[in-house]
N, C-alpha and C positions, 0 to 999 in steps of 0.2 A: 458720830458714833453709827449712824446709819451707813454713811458711806466707806467706812472703816468693815464694817460687817459684810459688805456688798466684795470688797475687795479681799476679803480673808478668805471668801467662800470661792470667789474665782481662782486665788491663787491654789487654794486644796484640789480644784478641779481641775487645774491644769496639770498639777503635780501628778493626778491621779492617772490622769489620761496619756501622760507620757513614759513610753518604755523603761525601765531599768537597764537593758541593755540593748542598743541597735547596733548594726553592722550594714554596711552597704558593699555593694559589688558591682562589676561592669564586667560585661563580653563583650565580643566582638561579631559581626555580621560580615558574610560574606556570600560568592556564589561564583561558579566557572562555569563559564558560559561557551559553549563550542558551536562551531560553524554548523548553521543549519543544513540540513541534507536538500539536494537538489537533484532531481532526476530528470531527464532527456533521454526520448525514443531516438535512437540513431539508425535502427533498422526496422521493418514492418516485419510480422509476420506474415509470409505469405506461400501457400500452398503449390502455385502454378498453374498451369492451364489443363485441365481436367474432362476427359469424354466419359460420361456416365455409362454404366450398363442399363438396358432396357429391361432387364429381369431381375437384377438385385443391388441391394445398397452395398456400400464398400466405405472403408476409409482410408485416408491419404496421413499418414503420419510425419511429421518436420520433428527431428527431436531437438536438443537444447545445441545440439553442435552442428546444425543445419543440415544434416543427412535426411535424404526423405525415401518413406517407404511406400509404393502405391499398390495399393488392393488387388486382387487379381479377377475382381469382378470391374475394376476400372481400367484406363488407359491415361496416364501421366505423360501428356505431348511436348512440355517441357523441362528443362531443368533450371530454371529462373526461381527455384523456390529458395527461401530465406529464414531461419528461426529469427524471433524478434529480440533485437539487443538493446540494451539502457546504458547510459553513461550513469554512475552514482558518484556524486561529488559530496565531502564533507568532512569532518575532524579526522585527521591521521590516527593512527592507532583506535581508532573505535569499530565496532563491529556493529553490522544492521540485519537486520532480516527483509526479505521481499516476500509478500504476500502476493499470489496471483489467484485470477478468477478461477471459480471451478468450472465454468460454462459462460460461452456468450455465443449469441447466434449473430451470424452476416445474412447480408439479404441483397438482391439483387434489384430493387426497387421497384419489382413490377408483382411482388405478392411473393416471389421464392425465397426460401430460407434454409440454411444449412446450420448444425451446432459446430463448435469448437470445442471441444473441452480436453482434460488430461495435459494442462499448462504446464510446460516447464520452460517458459521461453518459447519452447516450442508448442507444439499440439494436435490434437487429433483431429481431424475434419471428416466428419461424415455426410456422404453424398448418396442421393437417395435415389433407386432407380428411376429412371426418366428424369433425372433434376433437371430443372428447367434451367436455360441457357441464360447468360446474361456475367456481368462481372460482376462478384459479390464482395459488398464490403460491409464492415463494423469496427466498432472500437471496444477496445478492453482496458481496464485501469489495474495499475499494479501500485501496491500501496509499501513503502519502503522505511523503515523505523528502526534508530538506534536499539542496541540491544543492553 
């Protein structure tokens, strides 16, 4: 009798715990993976050879198309200037945005520095009066992101 009573209680508990109405559903999962963006530099931003003024600072501008404007206080001696150029590869028919730095410094390795700003893949180089001579170099990073 004791076993029968326990069995009846267990059956009642099971009936109370089971839902009266149950339904099941399923779904699918998926993703569309696109090609990662790849960026390579194909031309440097280069302002050419410049003679500074002894009395005033001025700027040299290389625009995005590669045209150069030399400030009146400077003497631009060469025409070998270039705007930076980059190859961007990624998924076809997707747009992307390029973020350029606001300013970077280039240096001659002997303590002389100059600022490059107003980036458009071209930029503006500020040359001080009596700017120290030397070959000035520096790097800048760009960021390319899908939109």
